[in-house]
C-alpha positions as CSV (number, residue, x, y, z in Angstrom):
1,C,17.4,0.7,21.9
2,G,19.0,4.1,22.8
3,K,19.8,7.4,21.2
4,G,21.5,7.1,17.8
5,K,20.6,3.4,17.4
6,A,18.0,1.5,15.4
7,V,16.4,-2.0,15.7
8,L,15.7,-4.2,12.7
9,F,12.7,-6.5,13.0
10,K,11.9,-9.5,10.8
11,K,8.5,-11.1,11.0
12,G,7.9,-9.3,14.3
13,K,11.1,-10.5,15.9
14,K,14.1,-8.3,16.8
15,I,17.0,-9.5,14.6
16,R,19.6,-6.9,15.5
17,T,20.4,-3.5,16.9
18,I,22.6,-1.2,14.8
19,K,24.0,2.3,14.9
20,E,22.0,5.0,13.2
21,K,24.8,5.6,10.7
22,E,24.7,2.0,9.5
23,F,20.9,1.7,9.3
24,L,20.5,2.1,5.6
25,T,23.3,-0.3,4.7
26,A,22.0,-2.9,7.1
27,L,18.4,-2.5,5.9
28,M,19.4,-2.9,2.3
29,S,21.4,-6.0,3.0
30,E,18.4,-7.5,4.8
31,V,16.1,-6.7,1.8
32,E,18.6,-8.3,-0.6
33,R,18.4,-11.6,1.5
34,L,14.7,-11.9,0.7
C-alpha cells in the first residue's frame, strides 16, 4: 500500500487504494452505499 495510503476492503476483497487524507470521505461513501 505505502506510506500515507490506505486500502479499503469489502467482503475480504481489496476495492481501492486511497490517500490517507481522503480515507474518511471514501469510507463514509462506501458505508452510505450499503
